[in-house]
N, C-alpha and C positions, 0 to 999 in steps of 0.2 A: 343518486345522491341522498343521503338521510338528512333529516332536519337538524341533527347535531352538527351539521356544518362540514363534514368531511366528504370530499368529493372523489376521493381514490384511495387505493391502498399505499403503504409507505414505499412499494417498489416503483410507483410512478410519480415523480416529481416534476414533470415537464412544467415549463414556464409558458404563461401566455404568450410572451414575445417569441417564443420557438415555434409556436403554432400558428400565429398570425398577428399582425399589426396593422392597425387602421391608418395607412399611410394617406389615404384620401383625406381623412378628417384632420390629421396632424398638418398636412400640406396646405390646406385651405386656411388654416390660422396662421402657419409659418409664413406664408406669402405676404399676409398683412402685417404679422409682427415684425418681420424684417424690415419693413418700410416705416414702422411707427413704434419703435421700442419704447419710446418716452411715454406712450400710453398704455401699451400692453404690459410691459415690465420695466419701469423706470429705474429699478434698481441696477440694471446693466448700462445704464447711461451716466453713471455717477463718475466713470473715468474710462478713458479709452483702454481697449485690449483688442487683439486682433483676432479676425475670423471667428467671432463668437457665433456658435450654433444658436438657433432659436430656442428660447426657454421652453416653448411649448413642447418642442420635441424631447427635451430631456425630463420633461414632467410625464410625458406619455410612456417614455422608456422606464422610468421609475415606476410608474403604474403597473406596466406589464411584465415587470421583471421582478419585483419584490413580493409577488404573490405567486404561490404554485398549487399544485394539485392536493397538497397536504395542509394548506391553510384552512382554519376552522373560523367559525365566527368568534371564538374567543381571542383570536389572533389579531382583529382588526376592529377599529371603531369608525363609524361613518356619521358625520354631522353635516348639517345644512349650513353653508356659509352665511354669516350675518347674525345668527341667533345661537351659534354653538348648540344647536338643538340636533338630537339624533333623528335620522330620517324615517323611523317607523310611521310617523304620523302622515308622511307624504307616500306611503306605499313602497318605500325602499327601507332595507336594514341591512345589517351585517350579514345575515343569511342570503340575502338576494345578491350581494357582493361575492360571497363565496360561491354561489351557484353560477354567477357570471363568469367566474375563473374558468370553470370547466367548460362553458360553452363557447369559448374562443377557439376559432380554427380559421384555416385559410379561406374558407368559403365565406365566413361571415365573422371577422374579428372584431365587432362592434359591440359585443355584449358587455364589456368592461366600459367602453366609451361613455356610458350613462355616468360613470362615476368620475369621469374626468373633471367636471366642475364642481365636484363635492370635496368636502373636507374629510379625506380619508386618511386615517393614521394606522400605521402598521407598526405591530409590537415586535420587539426582540429582533430586529434586522440592523445590519451595519454594513456600510458600503465604503469604498475606497475610491479616490480619483488620485492616482499618482502623477498625473500631467494636468493639474487643476486649471492652469492659465487663468482666465478670468472668472473661474468659479461658478459657472453656469450649472454643472452637474450637481454640486454640493448644495447650492441654493435650492435647486427643485427638489432634490432628495429630502431636504431638511424639512420641507412643508409636509411630508408624509410622517414626520416624527421618529425618523430613524437616525440612528447614529452615524455620522459621516465623517470621514477623515480626508484630508486633501494635502498634497505635496506638490511643490513646484520649486525648480532650481532657481527660477528668476525672482529676486526680492521684489521687483516691482508687481509681479503677478501676486505674490504672497501679500504684499500691502493691499492691493486692489481687492482681492477676495476676502481678506480679514475684515476690511472696513464694511464690505457687503454682508458678510455673515453676523457681524455685531450691530449692524444697523437696526435689526428688530428690537435690540434691547436698549437703544438710545433714545433719550428724550429730546423731541423736536424743539421744545421751548428752550432747553439748554443750548441746542445748537444756534438758534435764533438769536439768544442772548450774546452768544459768542460772536456771531456775525455782526451784531449791532456795536460791540466793543471795537471789532476791527475797522467798521464803517467809521466810527467816531475817531478812530486813530489815524487812518491814512487815506480815506476815500476823497476827501476835499482836496488833498495835497496832490493826488494823482489826477482828479478832475481838471485842476488848474492848468495842467500842461495839455488839456484836450479842449481849449476854447478857441474860437476863431470868430473874427469880426462878421456878423452876419449881413448878406448882401442886401437885406431890406431894411436897414435902418441902423441907428446908432447904439447897438448892444451886442452882445456875443451870442453865438450859437455853440451848440456841443459838436465837437468833432466825433464822427463815427469812424472814418477811416482816413488816413493820410496815404497818399499814392507817392511811391519814391521810385526813383530809377537811377541805375548806375551809370557812371560816365567815364569815359577813356578818352585820351588824347590821341588822335590819329597819328600813327607811327611815320606817316609821311609828311603831313603838313602841319601838325599840332593842332588841328581843328578839334574842338571838343565834341565827341559824339556820345549821344543819349542812346543807350542800349535798349531801344525799343523794337519790338518786332513790328509794331503798327502804332498808330497814334490814338486808338481807341481808348477812351477812359471807361464808359459804361453805356448799356442800351437806354434809350430814352424810355420814360415811364409816365403814367397818368396822362395828361393831355399830349405828351410828347412821345407817346408810344409809337414804335416803328421807326423812330429817329435814332440818332447816336450822339453822344456826347463825345467829342473828340478835343484832342490836345494840339493847339497850333504849334508846329516846331519852329515858327519865326519869332512870335511875341509871346508864348506860353499860354494865351488865353484858353479856358476851357470853353468851347463853343458847340453848337448843334449842327449836325449834318443830316442831310436826307438819306444818304447812303454812304457808308464808310468805304465801300469798294470803289466809288466813283470820285471824280474830282470835286473838291469842295474849295470854298473859300473862307477865311476867317472873318467873322463878323466885327472884329474889332480892327484888324490891320488890313483886311482884304487879301491876304497871302493866300495863293492858291497851291493846293497840294492834295495828294490822294491819301487819305488816312490809311489806306491799306498798306502802303509802301513805307514801312519803317527801315531803319537802317541796319537791323539785325535779320540775317537770312539763315536759312537750314544749315545744320551742321556746326553752329557755334561760331559764325563769322559776323563781321559788321562791314558796312560800305560807308565810306566817308563822302558825305554830300558835297564836300568842297572839292576834293581832288580826286574821288572815285576809288581810292585804295581799298582794296579788300584785305582783311586781316583776321586771323584767328583771335577770338576774345581771350583764351587761356594763354596763348603766346604774348598777347598784349599785357596781361596781368603779370606774367612772369618778368616781363621787361619794366613795367612801370610801378609794380606793387598793386596792392588792393584798390579797387575803383573808388572813386568818390561817388557820394550818393546825392541826388537832387530831389527835393520836394517839388512835385509838379501838379498835384491836384488834390482836393480835400473834398470828402463827402460829409455833409453836415445835417444837423437836425436842430431846428430852433424851436424850443418849448414856447417861447414868447409868442412867435408868429403863429404857432399851432393855436394857441389859446386866443389869439385875435381873429381866428376864422379865415386866415390866407389860404389860398389854393396850396394843395399838397405839394406840388412841385416847387413852391416857393419856400415852405419851411422844411423841405426835406429834399436836397439837391446836391450838385457838384459845383465846385467853384475854382478858380485860380488861387493859389496861396497868396496871402498878404504878408506885408513885412512883419506883421505881429506873429504870424505862423512861424516865421524864421527866427524871430526873437526867442520864441518858446523853445526852439530846438537848441539854440545857443545856451539859453538858461540851463536847461536840462544837462547839457554837457559839462558846464562849469559847476553845477551841483554835484554831478556825479564825480567829478575829478576831486572836489574838497570833501566829499561825505566818505572819508575812507572807513568810518565805522560800519559803512553798508557793504563793503567789498567782500566781507566774510560770507555774506548771504547770496553769493552768486558762485557758480563753478568755475574755478580757474584752471581746471586740468586741461591738458592737451586732448584733442579728439583722437582715440586709439584708431590705428590703421585697421582696416577690416574688409570684409567682402563687399560692404556697400558703401565704404567711404574712400578706398584707395583705387587709383586708376588701373584698370585691367579689363580684360575681357569678362570678368566675373559680373560687373554691374553697369560698364559703360559710364560710370559716374565717378568723379573725383572731387571732393570737396576742397581738397588742398590746392588743386590748381586754380581754384576761384578765390584764393586768399583766405579760405576759412580753416584756420588750424586749431583754435580754441573754441570750446562750447560758447564763450562769451561772444565769438565772432559772429554767431548766428542771430545776435540781437544788436539793436542800436544802443547808444549811451542812454537815451531816454527810456527804452524798455528795461535796460539793466537797472537803472534807478529805481523805477517803479516797481519792478519785481522784487528788489532788495528790500525796499520799504514794506512791501507785503510779507515777505519772509520774516523780516525782524519783528513785525507786530504780530505775526502768528506765533512766533517764538515766545511771545509774552503771554500767550494764552495756555493755561493749564488744562489737564485732563483730556478725555476723548475728543472734545470738540476740536482741538488743534489738528488732529488726524483728518478729521473732515474737511477743515478749512485749507489744509494742505493739499488733500485730494483734489479739491475744486481748483486751486491754484495750479497744481501740476497739470490738470487737463487743459487749463487755459493756455498753457504753453503751446498747444497744437495750433492756436490762432495768433498768438502773440509772439511773433519772431520775424525774422527777414527771410523766411522761406515761404511766405503766403503769396497768393496770388488772387485776382480778382475773376469771378465768374460773370463775364459780360452779359450773358443771356439772362442769368437769374439775378444779377445785381446784388451780390453777396461776396464775402470773402471765403476763399477756400485755402486750406492748408495744404501745402505740398507734402506735408508728412502724415496726410490722413490715412493713406494706405502703408505707410511706413516700410516701404520695400527698399527706400533709399533716402538719402538727404540731397535732394535735387537743388542746388543754388539757383536762385532767381536772378534775372537781371532787372526785373520791375517787381517791386514789392508792395505789400499793403501793411501798414502800421494801424492796428486797431486801437480802440480805447479800452485800456486793461479793466478798468472798474467797470465801464460801460454807462450807456445812456438809454433813452427810451427805446432807441432801435439799435441794431448791430448783433453781430454773430460771433459766438466763441467769447463773450465777455465774462469777467469773473462773477458778476452778479447774475448772469444768466446761467452759468454753469452751477452757481451756488443754488439756484432755484431748482436745478435738475437734482443736485445732491439731496436737497430737502425732500423733493418729490420720492427719490429713491428711498430716503429713510422712512418717510410715511408708509410707503408701499411695504416696506420690510416689516414694520409694525403691524400692518393690516392689510395683507396682500389681497388682491382679487384675481379672478380668472376670466378671461375672455374666451368665447367660444361661438361656434356658428351653429345656428339652428333654424332649419327650414330657409337657408340662404341669408339669414339675418344674423349679424354680429351681436351678441349679448355679453353682458359683464355681470358677474355674480356680485352680491353684496360681500363686504369685508369678511374675511376669514378671521377667526378668533385667535388662531395660533400665529404667531409672529415667525418670520424666517430665521433661521440659524440655530435653533435649539439644538444641542447635541452635536454641534459641529467643531472640529478642530483642524487647524491648518499649520502647516510645517514648511519651512524654507530648507531645500536641500536636494541633493541627488536621490531620485526614487530608487535607484539601485541599492541604496543602504537600507532601504526598508527592511525592518527584522520582524516579520510577521509570519506565522504558520497557522494554516487552518482557521483564519480569523474572520474572514470577510464573507458575506453572503453574495456579494456582488462587487465587481469593479466596473464602474461606469465612467467613461473618459472620453477625451478628445486628444489622441496622441500626436506627436509630431509627424511630419510626413518627410519624404526624402528631400526634396528641394523646397522645404517650407520657408517662409520668412525667417530670418536669422534674428530671432528675438533677441538674443543676448545683446546683439548690437543696437537694434532700434530702441530697445527699453532703455538703454543708457541715456538716452536723451532726458527721460523722466528722472531716472535713477540719480544723475549727477545733481539735480536740484533736491529730491527727496532726501538724500542722504545727509544733506546739510543739517537738516533738523532731526533726522532719524537715526544717525550713526550711534549715538550714545543712549539711545531709546529702545532699539530692538536689534537683535543679531541679524547678521546678512548685509548691513549697511555700511560696513567699515572697510570695504575695498574700493579701489579706484574705479572699477567697472564691474558689470554683472558677469558672472561666470560664462566662459565661452568653451573652453576645451571639453568641459563634461557635458555640453549640450548634445543631445541626440538628435543631429541634423546634419546633412552634408554642409561642409564649409570649405570652399575651394581655397580661401586665403590661408585657412590652417591645415590645408591638405588633407581634411576629412572627407573621404569619398563614400560612394553609395555602398562600397563593401563595408566600410567603418559603420555606417548607419545600420547596416543589416546586423552586424555583430552586436552593437550596442542595444538595438532594439530587441534582439535576442536575449540579451542579458535582462533587459527590463521584462520581457514576457516571462522569462523564467522566475523573477521576483513575483510578479502578479500570479503566476500560478501557484507558488509557494504560499502566498497570502491567502488565496481563495480557499474556502472549504471544499470538501471533496465533491460536494453537489453545487458549487457555486458557479457563477456565471460571469462572464466578461462581455460587456457590451459597449461598442466604441464607434465613433463616427470616423470615416475615412474618405479622403479625397484623392482621386486617381483619374488618369486619363488613357491608359492603355494596358493590354494583357501583361506586359512585363511587370508592372507595379502590382497587378493581382498576384501573379506568380510569386513575386518576392514577398508579398504579404502572407500568402497562404504557405509558403515554405517557413517563414518565420514561426507562424502560429503552430504548424504541424511540428516543427522540430523541437518546440517547447512544449509538446504534449497537449496542445489544444485541438478540439474538434470544432469545425464551424457547424453551426446549427440553424443559421438563417441570415440572411442579408435583405435589406429594404432600402429603396432609394428615398432620397430626401429633396422635396420641392424642386425637381429637376426637369427639364425638357429632354428627354432621352430618345427622342424618335430616331435619332441617327445611329443608335447603338445596334438596333436590328440590322441595319443596313451595313454594318461592319465598319463604319467610320469610327475613328478614334475621337471620343468626346470626354471632357472632364466632367465629373459629377460626383455628388457626395452620396455616401451610403452609410447605413447603420450595419455593422457586423456584430452577430451574436456567436459566441463560442463558449465551449465547456472544457474543463480540463479532462483528458482521457489518459490511459496507459494502455488500453486494449486495442491493438491494431492487428487485423487479420490479412494475411496473404491472399492476392487475388490477381488473376491475368487481367491485362489491359482489355482483351476482349470482353470478359464478363463485366469488368467495370463500365467499359464504354456502353454496354447495352443497358445497364441500370442507369447511366447517367442520361443516355438518350431518352429511356423510358420516362425517367423522373422528370426531365425537362419538359416532355410533350404533356405528360399528365398535370404537371403545374402549370403550364400555359393554358391547358384546357380549362382547368378549375378557375383559373383566375379570369379568363375570358368570358367565362359562362356567368360567374358570380360577382365579379368586380368591375368598376368602371375605371380602368387603368390604361395609362398610355402604354404603346407597345414597348418603349424603352424601360418603363417601370417594371413591367412584366419580365423583361429580359434580366434585371438586376436580381429579382426574387428567384428566376430560374437559376441564375448563376449561383446563388447561395445553396440552393437545393443540391446543386451539382457538387459544389464544394463540400458539402456535408457528405455525400457518398463517397468522395475521394479522401476526405480526412480521416474516415473510418480504417483507411489502408495505406495511409502515408508510409513510404519507405518500403512497401511490400507490394508494389504494383509491378508485375512482370510483363515484359513485352519484348517478344522475340529474343529471349535469353538475357535481356537487359533490365534493370530497374529504372522506372520512370521517375524523374523529379517532379516536384510541384509545378515548376514552370512548364515542363513538358505537358503536364496534363491541363493546365490553364489554357495553353495553346490549341490543344485538342478541344476543350470544353467550349471556348470561342467559336470554333468552327461548327461544334454540334448545334449551339443555341441558334447560330444564325442560319444553318442549314435545317436541322431538326428532322432529317429524314429516317425513317424506319421502313425497310423493305421486307421482302419475303424472307431473306436470310436471317434478319433481326427476329422476326416473329417466331421462326423455328427455333432459334436459340433460346428465345424466352420460355418456349414451350418445354424445352430440354429441362429446364430448372423446376418445371412443375411435377410433382408426383402424380402419376396417373392422369395426365392431362386429359381433358375432355373437349368435346365440340364446343361446349360453352366458353371454355378457356381460350379456344382459338378465336372465337367471335370477340371475346373481351380484347384481346390483344390486337386483332384486326382494327377494332374501332380506333384504337389510338395508334394508327400506323398509316403508311402509305401503301401497304401491300394489299393485294387482292386474294380472296379464296381462290378464285378461278386459276390464278397464276400459280399458287401453291399447289393446287390439284394438278397441273400440268407439269410442275417440276417434281411430282411424285413425292412431295414432303410429307403428305398424310394421306388417309384413304378412310373410308368408312366401310367396315366389314360387318354386314348383317346389323347395321345401325350402330356398331361399335367403332369409336374413334380410334385410330392407329396411327400413332406418329412415327414414320419410317426412319430407319438407320442406314448406315452406309452399306450394309449387306443385303438389304431388301432388294430382290430381283428387279422390280419395276424401277424403283429408284436408281439403281445401278445401270440398267438399261438406258435409262434417260440420260445419266451422266456420261456413259460411253458415246452415246450418239452426239452429244454436245461437243466432246473432246475431238471425235472424228471430223465433225463439221468445222471446227477451229474457226468460227465465225465472230469471235468476240463476245458471245452472249454467256459465256462460263462466268458463274459468281465465284467467289473464293470458297464458298461452302461447296460447290460442285467440284471444284479442283481438289479439296481436302478429302471429300468421299472418294473420289476416283483413285487418289494417291493411296488412301487407306486400304482399299481393295487390292490395288497392286502389291502393296507391302505385305498384306497378308498371304499372297500368292507366292512371295519371295522374288517378285520382279522388281527390277531396277526402277528407281523414282528420279534418280539424279538428274535426267535429261529434262525432266519437267520442272525441277526446281530451277534449273538454269533458264528454262524459257519463261517461267511465271515469276512473279513478285513473291521472292522468299519470305520477305518480312511480313506481308500481309498473311502468308500461309502460316507462318509461325505463330503470329498472334491468334488466329483463329484456332489453330490446333491446340494452343495452350488452353483456350476457353472450352473447346470440346472436351479436352481431357478432364477438366474440372467438372463440366456439366454431366458427362456419362461415366466418370470413374475409369474411362479407358486409357490405360498408360500408354498404349500402343502408339496414341497420337503424339505423345512426347518422343518415344523412340524413334519414329520415322522423321522427326525433324532434328534428330540429333541430340536429344536430352536423354542420356543414358542413365536414368535414375527413376526411383518411384515416384508416385505423385505426391505422396506425403513429404518425401524429402524435396521435391521441387517446391513446394509451398513453404518450406522452412528455410530455403536458401537466402 
């Protein structure tokens, strides 16, 4: 490389990510970031989105994808975070970066990694994410100063990503001023509904959580049944650690039990019961304690209507007692509800009924039927059978009242601040609903919507404090703090990395997030771009992915109340479904539909990429069938796979042949040049590639076996995708799915015997003894066995690779045929038949006796390697070798 910064000629534009990727370094950060996003990248905790990939992964993908062998020092700028100071004073500069680009390879991909925590800015690059979802790829790419464009069909995804990308230009003080206006407007009104008499004196404590249970009348005797699977309230903590707070089914007292699995007695009324034995049993049934009747809960609801709800416990925090220095279990604990608690419930109901001005601020739509809401084998869940028909049925009257007050107050605030306040309130909906539950072991609320694969109705629910107190999870004020941290991070991001086993954090970067970014809401198949983007970096939908169009409706119906007149895409009853690229049994969208639609998407991506552009995307799968479908889609839309890498996964089962789910990064390039090849020739290349890849990685990298398997797979895919649609096998064309099935076996077995080495040497012009040794080192073959098989000999020191007509080779083959002891290789059979065919002798009896398909495959490969068309004629292909290749 010359000091002017050019590493290679224009003909070589390979990307670092295609030559190597430091998955060890990425994964050691990703593992920590996944557990602590709020510290590593708080911008992604501003609002829920599903299955977010780690930001460090997309930062690394951008770094290794937006630079290439033709990048010069004039194309980049490198700064030290914190001072916006160029790195020359530290011994690194743009020239070092350019040199590092050329040094990346599979043996050692870490030359560029030195620049991961640096403020690298790359000129004149443009990326696209057509499935932007939560916007991780766009956020990370924007930090390199490149122009980024994103698109998503879902308006909730658009709103979440828009606010993230604009956060770097938002004034934090203005946001805080808007928050204070909101607080002055409604906070005290909301908090008044979450006061409870403190057990320790004549004053009130703050309610953290109200515990509710649904109740039905027994269909047999009319006894009221509380639908609790057990009588636990929470685990004991502090000095009560190891005990359990339980609810007495006789008097309703919240009392301590030594062991909730064993018989306990109530400290108030001495009633004896086993807390583990609640009336609700597996399968959705209840048992009546009075008459023993067993009944389906949904059947009872169908008969009686929606269940009544009973407040049975309160978790409180008392600031007064805290300041008085009481024991922690006294100022933060659990209690039986007081009449005052019941009065607040009734007061909220009356206010909600009379405050009709607030009713426009809650969604009154029916919940649409779909794959995760309607009863069927699709989800095994049916919200309608539980009496939940409208979105408002997921909330109590008190919750609706408080949410509506918040919405109305936010509506009165102008400017961008209202978007961020709405974002925080929208995210609060995860914990503020009637689909929440209590994590007994961790003593905290859990949203049943957290994974958002369904809307599972709860029989016992937790009502949090919407505005929030000193303690509590998912409250508005807590989430607002997360939004503020996200905005602060966007204004001055940092980067965490691992050095010598220690996690370090850089100073703040001078460049904010989001510069040069644009996002659009719509169907990516309508993107009208040709030869425009240097890279497409994305996390596309998968076959049986979460049906985002349905789960996002939960947020959408609230967001659209304030956004329908403000932004396009929020004027429909629900988010788009039919156009979503995902299987949806409820809409009759099958895997075949997904493949077709994903093919349309890939065609658009190919058109949008520059001729030397690159597609990098993450993918989640668990079997060779989905690999095959993916490879088929890529190849059918003129992409060639150039690399694959695992993401933070334990893949040890992969090499053992077990089906496991894991995440990968796939790199692909547009291609139009596909060359015909026989499966025999391609198989050998794949076997050789897999073996060489594994040996290189095992020698130079500290990777798990499964991780190596994924990288092997990518290299094998690369070999195949050069010939997609042109792979001949026994007179037929192989599909990508057929090849993937074979590749799985190759990687798991990875055997290369004498026959394989011989065929490799046929492809070498004037093969030498050194060539033999090179191939033997990466095989399971032995030189002695090849000598015995008469596959080569040394004549006066000259290496001779024998052919079918060599006398000693033919004598060996003839003797093996006569012995008929099962030692014949397919190559032996082919050479034997070639000899007989030359003599005009019949070979049909041998075809009938031996595996004809194996012989056809090998003969096709031998014809390619030797140029001897007779191999084709003897297997019934009556055409020239050139014509055979063009079929």
